[in-house]
Biotite code that builds the C-alpha atoms (Angstrom):
import biotite.structure as struc

atoms = struc.array([
    struc.Atom([93.999, 98.003, 116.240], chain_id="A", res_id=1, res_name="MET", atom_name="CA", element="C"),
    struc.Atom([95.329, 101.230, 117.741], chain_id="A", res_id=2, res_name="ASN", atom_name="CA", element="C"),
    struc.Atom([99.075, 101.688, 117.496], chain_id="A", res_id=3, res_name="ILE", atom_name="CA", element="C"),
    struc.Atom([100.600, 104.213, 119.874], chain_id="A", res_id=4, res_name="VAL", atom_name="CA", element="C"),
    struc.Atom([104.145, 104.130, 118.525], chain_id="A", res_id=5, res_name="ALA", atom_name="CA", element="C"),
    struc.Atom([106.174, 102.050, 116.132], chain_id="A", res_id=6, res_name="SER", atom_name="CA", element="C"),
    struc.Atom([109.744, 101.868, 114.927], chain_id="A", res_id=7, res_name="VAL", atom_name="CA", element="C"),
    struc.Atom([110.813, 101.443, 111.295], chain_id="A", res_id=8, res_name="ILE", atom_name="CA", element="C"),
    struc.Atom([114.353, 100.416, 110.333], chain_id="A", res_id=9, res_name="LEU", atom_name="CA", element="C"),
    struc.Atom([116.016, 99.494, 107.053], chain_id="A", res_id=10, res_name="PHE", atom_name="CA", element="C"),
    struc.Atom([118.255, 96.592, 106.015], chain_id="A", res_id=11, res_name="ALA", atom_name="CA", element="C"),
    struc.Atom([119.838, 95.230, 102.853], chain_id="A", res_id=12, res_name="THR", atom_name="CA", element="C"),
    struc.Atom([119.828, 91.444, 102.722], chain_id="A", res_id=13, res_name="VAL", atom_name="CA", element="C"),
    struc.Atom([121.131, 88.925, 100.192], chain_id="A", res_id=14, res_name="THR", atom_name="CA", element="C"),
    struc.Atom([118.747, 85.946, 100.102], chain_id="A", res_id=15, res_name="LEU", atom_name="CA", element="C"),
    struc.Atom([120.806, 83.840, 97.694], chain_id="A", res_id=16, res_name="ALA", atom_name="CA", element="C"),
    struc.Atom([120.953, 80.072, 97.947], chain_id="A", res_id=17, res_name="SER", atom_name="CA", element="C"),
    struc.Atom([121.082, 77.083, 95.665], chain_id="A", res_id=18, res_name="SER", atom_name="CA", element="C"),
    struc.Atom([119.728, 74.742, 98.351], chain_id="A", res_id=19, res_name="VAL", atom_name="CA", element="C"),
    struc.Atom([116.019, 73.877, 98.296], chain_id="A", res_id=20, res_name="TYR", atom_name="CA", element="C"),
    struc.Atom([114.159, 72.437, 101.244], chain_id="A", res_id=21, res_name="GLY", atom_name="CA", element="C"),
    struc.Atom([113.614, 73.707, 104.760], chain_id="A", res_id=22, res_name="CYS", atom_name="CA", element="C"),
    struc.Atom([115.387, 71.143, 106.938], chain_id="A", res_id=23, res_name="ASP", atom_name="CA", element="C"),
    struc.Atom([117.952, 73.839, 107.763], chain_id="A", res_id=24, res_name="THR", atom_name="CA", element="C"),
    struc.Atom([117.997, 77.592, 107.198], chain_id="A", res_id=25, res_name="ALA", atom_name="CA", element="C"),
    struc.Atom([119.599, 78.763, 103.961], chain_id="A", res_id=26, res_name="ALA", atom_name="CA", element="C"),
    struc.Atom([120.567, 82.011, 105.685], chain_id="A", res_id=27, res_name="GLY", atom_name="CA", element="C"),
    struc.Atom([120.041, 84.270, 108.666], chain_id="A", res_id=28, res_name="THR", atom_name="CA", element="C"),
    struc.Atom([120.095, 87.987, 109.421], chain_id="A", res_id=29, res_name="TYR", atom_name="CA", element="C"),
    struc.Atom([120.298, 89.603, 112.863], chain_id="A", res_id=30, res_name="ASN", atom_name="CA", element="C"),
    struc.Atom([120.141, 93.207, 114.027], chain_id="A", res_id=31, res_name="ASN", atom_name="CA", element="C"),
    struc.Atom([120.199, 94.192, 117.678], chain_id="A", res_id=32, res_name="GLU", atom_name="CA", element="C"),
    struc.Atom([117.848, 97.119, 116.942], chain_id="A", res_id=33, res_name="LYS", atom_name="CA", element="C"),
    struc.Atom([114.446, 95.662, 117.681], chain_id="A", res_id=34, res_name="GLY", atom_name="CA", element="C"),
    struc.Atom([116.015, 92.310, 118.504], chain_id="A", res_id=35, res_name="SER", atom_name="CA", element="C"),
    struc.Atom([115.340, 91.543, 114.827], chain_id="A", res_id=36, res_name="PHE", atom_name="CA", element="C"),
    struc.Atom([116.160, 88.052, 113.616], chain_id="A", res_id=37, res_name="THR", atom_name="CA", element="C"),
    struc.Atom([115.205, 86.546, 110.301], chain_id="A", res_id=38, res_name="MET", atom_name="CA", element="C"),
    struc.Atom([115.983, 83.208, 108.734], chain_id="A", res_id=39, res_name="SER", atom_name="CA", element="C"),
    struc.Atom([114.925, 81.809, 105.405], chain_id="A", res_id=40, res_name="TRP", atom_name="CA", element="C"),
    struc.Atom([114.818, 78.655, 103.361], chain_id="A", res_id=41, res_name="CYS", atom_name="CA", element="C"),
    struc.Atom([113.406, 77.605, 100.019], chain_id="A", res_id=42, res_name="TYR", atom_name="CA", element="C"),
    struc.Atom([110.660, 74.954, 100.079], chain_id="A", res_id=43, res_name="PRO", atom_name="CA", element="C"),
    struc.Atom([110.807, 74.940, 96.249], chain_id="A", res_id=44, res_name="SER", atom_name="CA", element="C"),
    struc.Atom([112.715, 76.670, 93.473], chain_id="A", res_id=45, res_name="ASP", atom_name="CA", element="C"),
    struc.Atom([110.039, 79.374, 93.177], chain_id="A", res_id=46, res_name="ASP", atom_name="CA", element="C"),
    struc.Atom([109.179, 80.173, 96.807], chain_id="A", res_id=47, res_name="SER", atom_name="CA", element="C"),
    struc.Atom([110.733, 81.354, 100.052], chain_id="A", res_id=48, res_name="ILE", atom_name="CA", element="C"),
    struc.Atom([109.871, 80.626, 103.671], chain_id="A", res_id=49, res_name="GLN", atom_name="CA", element="C"),
    struc.Atom([110.724, 83.401, 106.129], chain_id="A", res_id=50, res_name="LEU", atom_name="CA", element="C"),
    struc.Atom([110.864, 83.234, 109.923], chain_id="A", res_id=51, res_name="THR", atom_name="CA", element="C"),
    struc.Atom([110.844, 86.717, 111.470], chain_id="A", res_id=52, res_name="VAL", atom_name="CA", element="C"),
    struc.Atom([111.139, 87.649, 115.163], chain_id="A", res_id=53, res_name="SER", atom_name="CA", element="C"),
    struc.Atom([110.946, 91.178, 116.566], chain_id="A", res_id=54, res_name="LEU", atom_name="CA", element="C"),
    struc.Atom([110.499, 92.805, 119.956], chain_id="A", res_id=55, res_name="ALA", atom_name="CA", element="C"),
    struc.Atom([106.997, 94.062, 119.141], chain_id="A", res_id=56, res_name="GLY", atom_name="CA", element="C"),
    struc.Atom([104.026, 92.711, 121.024], chain_id="A", res_id=57, res_name="THR", atom_name="CA", element="C"),
    struc.Atom([101.352, 94.763, 119.186], chain_id="A", res_id=58, res_name="ALA", atom_name="CA", element="C"),
    struc.Atom([102.482, 93.878, 115.634], chain_id="A", res_id=59, res_name="TYR", atom_name="CA", element="C"),
    struc.Atom([105.578, 93.081, 113.581], chain_id="A", res_id=60, res_name="ILE", atom_name="CA", element="C"),
    struc.Atom([106.207, 93.604, 109.899], chain_id="A", res_id=61, res_name="GLY", atom_name="CA", element="C"),
    struc.Atom([108.814, 93.332, 107.185], chain_id="A", res_id=62, res_name="ILE", atom_name="CA", element="C"),
    struc.Atom([108.751, 94.878, 103.770], chain_id="A", res_id=63, res_name="GLY", atom_name="CA", element="C"),
    struc.Atom([110.586, 94.574, 100.498], chain_id="A", res_id=64, res_name="PHE", atom_name="CA", element="C"),
    struc.Atom([111.676, 98.013, 99.316], chain_id="A", res_id=65, res_name="GLY", atom_name="CA", element="C"),
    struc.Atom([114.137, 100.705, 100.333], chain_id="A", res_id=66, res_name="GLY", atom_name="CA", element="C"),
    struc.Atom([111.575, 102.727, 102.296], chain_id="A", res_id=67, res_name="SER", atom_name="CA", element="C"),
    struc.Atom([107.895, 102.742, 103.196], chain_id="A", res_id=68, res_name="MET", atom_name="CA", element="C"),
    struc.Atom([107.200, 104.365, 99.805], chain_id="A", res_id=69, res_name="TYR", atom_name="CA", element="C"),
    struc.Atom([105.890, 101.625, 97.467], chain_id="A", res_id=70, res_name="GLU", atom_name="CA", element="C"),
    struc.Atom([106.921, 98.823, 99.852], chain_id="A", res_id=71, res_name="ALA", atom_name="CA", element="C"),
    struc.Atom([105.634, 95.245, 99.691], chain_id="A", res_id=72, res_name="ASP", atom_name="CA", element="C"),
    struc.Atom([104.858, 94.457, 103.340], chain_id="A", res_id=73, res_name="ILE", atom_name="CA", element="C"),
    struc.Atom([104.031, 91.335, 105.316], chain_id="A", res_id=74, res_name="ILE", atom_name="CA", element="C"),
    struc.Atom([102.668, 92.091, 108.783], chain_id="A", res_id=75, res_name="ALA", atom_name="CA", element="C"),
    struc.Atom([101.403, 89.950, 111.607], chain_id="A", res_id=76, res_name="GLY", atom_name="CA", element="C"),
    struc.Atom([99.993, 90.170, 115.106], chain_id="A", res_id=77, res_name="TRP", atom_name="CA", element="C"),
    struc.Atom([98.256, 88.134, 117.766], chain_id="A", res_id=78, res_name="VAL", atom_name="CA", element="C"),
    struc.Atom([95.059, 89.633, 119.194], chain_id="A", res_id=79, res_name="ASP", atom_name="CA", element="C"),
    struc.Atom([93.939, 89.574, 122.841], chain_id="A", res_id=80, res_name="SER", atom_name="CA", element="C"),
    struc.Atom([92.054, 86.302, 122.235], chain_id="A", res_id=81, res_name="ASN", atom_name="CA", element="C"),
    struc.Atom([95.227, 84.593, 120.978], chain_id="A", res_id=82, res_name="GLY", atom_name="CA", element="C"),
    struc.Atom([94.164, 84.613, 117.303], chain_id="A", res_id=83, res_name="ASN", atom_name="CA", element="C"),
    struc.Atom([97.031, 85.280, 114.919], chain_id="A", res_id=84, res_name="GLY", atom_name="CA", element="C"),
    struc.Atom([96.997, 87.073, 111.578], chain_id="A", res_id=85, res_name="THR", atom_name="CA", element="C"),
    struc.Atom([99.679, 87.301, 108.874], chain_id="A", res_id=86, res_name="ILE", atom_name="CA", element="C"),
    struc.Atom([98.772, 89.181, 105.704], chain_id="A", res_id=87, res_name="SER", atom_name="CA", element="C"),
    struc.Atom([100.085, 90.867, 102.562], chain_id="A", res_id=88, res_name="ASP", atom_name="CA", element="C"),
    struc.Atom([100.115, 94.680, 102.428], chain_id="A", res_id=89, res_name="TYR", atom_name="CA", element="C"),
    struc.Atom([101.302, 97.492, 100.186], chain_id="A", res_id=90, res_name="TYR", atom_name="CA", element="C"),
    struc.Atom([102.456, 100.907, 101.342], chain_id="A", res_id=91, res_name="SER", atom_name="CA", element="C"),
    struc.Atom([102.123, 103.760, 98.881], chain_id="A", res_id=92, res_name="GLU", atom_name="CA", element="C"),
    struc.Atom([103.673, 106.221, 101.358], chain_id="A", res_id=93, res_name="GLN", atom_name="CA", element="C"),
    struc.Atom([104.757, 106.617, 104.965], chain_id="A", res_id=94, res_name="GLU", atom_name="CA", element="C"),
    struc.Atom([101.958, 105.495, 107.246], chain_id="A", res_id=95, res_name="GLY", atom_name="CA", element="C"),
    struc.Atom([99.605, 102.569, 107.599], chain_id="A", res_id=96, res_name="LYS", atom_name="CA", element="C"),
    struc.Atom([99.817, 100.189, 104.614], chain_id="A", res_id=97, res_name="PRO", atom_name="CA", element="C"),
    struc.Atom([96.727, 98.773, 102.877], chain_id="A", res_id=98, res_name="GLN", atom_name="CA", element="C"),
    struc.Atom([96.024, 95.102, 102.289], chain_id="A", res_id=99, res_name="GLU", atom_name="CA", element="C"),
    struc.Atom([96.857, 94.093, 98.724], chain_id="A", res_id=100, res_name="ASP", atom_name="CA", element="C"),
    struc.Atom([93.337, 92.720, 98.239], chain_id="A", res_id=101, res_name="VAL", atom_name="CA", element="C"),
    struc.Atom([91.779, 96.116, 99.107], chain_id="A", res_id=102, res_name="SER", atom_name="CA", element="C"),
    struc.Atom([93.817, 97.632, 96.256], chain_id="A", res_id=103, res_name="LEU", atom_name="CA", element="C"),
    struc.Atom([92.797, 94.988, 93.715], chain_id="A", res_id=104, res_name="GLY", atom_name="CA", element="C"),
    struc.Atom([95.809, 92.727, 94.292], chain_id="A", res_id=105, res_name="GLY", atom_name="CA", element="C"),
    struc.Atom([95.965, 89.339, 95.979], chain_id="A", res_id=106, res_name="SER", atom_name="CA", element="C"),
    struc.Atom([97.140, 87.959, 99.317], chain_id="A", res_id=107, res_name="ASN", atom_name="CA", element="C"),
    struc.Atom([100.253, 86.065, 98.224], chain_id="A", res_id=108, res_name="ASP", atom_name="CA", element="C"),
    struc.Atom([101.394, 85.121, 101.737], chain_id="A", res_id=109, res_name="VAL", atom_name="CA", element="C"),
    struc.Atom([100.724, 81.672, 103.168], chain_id="A", res_id=110, res_name="ALA", atom_name="CA", element="C"),
    struc.Atom([100.797, 81.874, 106.965], chain_id="A", res_id=111, res_name="ALA", atom_name="CA", element="C"),
    struc.Atom([102.447, 78.960, 108.751], chain_id="A", res_id=112, res_name="ILE", atom_name="CA", element="C"),
    struc.Atom([102.453, 80.238, 112.333], chain_id="A", res_id=113, res_name="SER", atom_name="CA", element="C"),
    struc.Atom([102.575, 83.310, 114.540], chain_id="A", res_id=114, res_name="ILE", atom_name="CA", element="C"),
    struc.Atom([103.167, 83.491, 118.273], chain_id="A", res_id=115, res_name="SER", atom_name="CA", element="C"),
    struc.Atom([103.585, 86.222, 120.871], chain_id="A", res_id=116, res_name="LYS", atom_name="CA", element="C"),
    struc.Atom([105.371, 86.251, 124.223], chain_id="A", res_id=117, res_name="SER", atom_name="CA", element="C"),
    struc.Atom([106.272, 88.938, 126.755], chain_id="A", res_id=118, res_name="ASP", atom_name="CA", element="C"),
    struc.Atom([109.448, 89.745, 124.785], chain_id="A", res_id=119, res_name="VAL", atom_name="CA", element="C"),
    struc.Atom([108.172, 89.795, 121.219], chain_id="A", res_id=120, res_name="GLY", atom_name="CA", element="C"),
    struc.Atom([106.412, 88.176, 118.296], chain_id="A", res_id=121, res_name="THR", atom_name="CA", element="C"),
    struc.Atom([107.562, 85.558, 115.766], chain_id="A", res_id=122, res_name="SER", atom_name="CA", element="C"),
    struc.Atom([105.914, 84.715, 112.458], chain_id="A", res_id=123, res_name="MET", atom_name="CA", element="C"),
    struc.Atom([106.601, 82.109, 109.788], chain_id="A", res_id=124, res_name="ILE", atom_name="CA", element="C"),
    struc.Atom([105.181, 82.343, 106.263], chain_id="A", res_id=125, res_name="PHE", atom_name="CA", element="C"),
    struc.Atom([105.878, 81.398, 102.663], chain_id="A", res_id=126, res_name="THR", atom_name="CA", element="C"),
    struc.Atom([105.573, 83.430, 99.497], chain_id="A", res_id=127, res_name="ARG", atom_name="CA", element="C"),
    struc.Atom([106.384, 82.967, 95.827], chain_id="A", res_id=128, res_name="LYS", atom_name="CA", element="C"),
    struc.Atom([109.602, 84.712, 94.761], chain_id="A", res_id=129, res_name="LEU", atom_name="CA", element="C"),
    struc.Atom([107.705, 86.228, 91.824], chain_id="A", res_id=130, res_name="ILE", atom_name="CA", element="C"),
    struc.Atom([103.958, 86.526, 92.440], chain_id="A", res_id=131, res_name="THR", atom_name="CA", element="C"),
    struc.Atom([102.820, 88.509, 89.393], chain_id="A", res_id=132, res_name="GLY", atom_name="CA", element="C"),
    struc.Atom([100.883, 90.828, 91.745], chain_id="A", res_id=133, res_name="ASP", atom_name="CA", element="C"),
    struc.Atom([101.656, 94.488, 90.975], chain_id="A", res_id=134, res_name="LYS", atom_name="CA", element="C"),
    struc.Atom([101.626, 95.184, 94.735], chain_id="A", res_id=135, res_name="TYR", atom_name="CA", element="C"),
    struc.Atom([104.417, 92.659, 95.426], chain_id="A", res_id=136, res_name="ASP", atom_name="CA", element="C"),
    struc.Atom([108.139, 93.091, 94.799], chain_id="A", res_id=137, res_name="LYS", atom_name="CA", element="C"),
    struc.Atom([110.056, 90.258, 93.162], chain_id="A", res_id=138, res_name="ASP", atom_name="CA", element="C"),
    struc.Atom([112.480, 88.621, 95.597], chain_id="A", res_id=139, res_name="ILE", atom_name="CA", element="C"),
    struc.Atom([115.963, 88.296, 94.112], chain_id="A", res_id=140, res_name="SER", atom_name="CA", element="C"),
    struc.Atom([118.195, 85.287, 94.685], chain_id="A", res_id=141, res_name="LEU", atom_name="CA", element="C"),
    struc.Atom([121.103, 86.777, 92.751], chain_id="A", res_id=142, res_name="THR", atom_name="CA", element="C"),
    struc.Atom([121.346, 90.249, 94.251], chain_id="A", res_id=143, res_name="GLY", atom_name="CA", element="C"),
    struc.Atom([120.439, 92.204, 97.326], chain_id="A", res_id=144, res_name="VAL", atom_name="CA", element="C"),
    struc.Atom([116.934, 92.882, 98.597], chain_id="A", res_id=145, res_name="ASN", atom_name="CA", element="C"),
    struc.Atom([116.291, 96.192, 100.317], chain_id="A", res_id=146, res_name="ASP", atom_name="CA", element="C"),
    struc.Atom([114.022, 95.627, 103.276], chain_id="A", res_id=147, res_name="MET", atom_name="CA", element="C"),
    struc.Atom([112.234, 97.592, 105.976], chain_id="A", res_id=148, res_name="VAL", atom_name="CA", element="C"),
    struc.Atom([111.071, 96.199, 109.278], chain_id="A", res_id=149, res_name="TYR", atom_name="CA", element="C"),
    struc.Atom([108.819, 97.621, 111.955], chain_id="A", res_id=150, res_name="ALA", atom_name="CA", element="C"),
    struc.Atom([107.333, 96.715, 115.297], chain_id="A", res_id=151, res_name="TRP", atom_name="CA", element="C"),
    struc.Atom([105.202, 98.165, 118.056], chain_id="A", res_id=152, res_name="ALA", atom_name="CA", element="C"),
])
């Protein structure tokens, strides 16, 4: 995939909740930059389900970390044939991240759905809060989680 331009922004989000199950969102986050919306719930006491929507129609991504340096990234896109991909990446520095599996890690993201329209892309996935993969950041329920998000 050739990316002409992308935008990267940063957020700090508290993902705390004591409610398990995904009948309703445990929390939401919105930022007008990129028309970024995110909601989350907890299908079990050790995993999180995230729904992310951004203005990008080439790809969208979120990452756990305060910058692109050593960030745990989940990115998704829908190709020209309508096939969607959501996968687990790691960024050692600014620039294109590498898939965890290419670095010796594992894909710890379970894709639920991804869709694209004229105004943006939305993806839904689950992930363990603590994966044990050295290329994943632990997701905290008791503090804040620094996050990056990007789209093109």
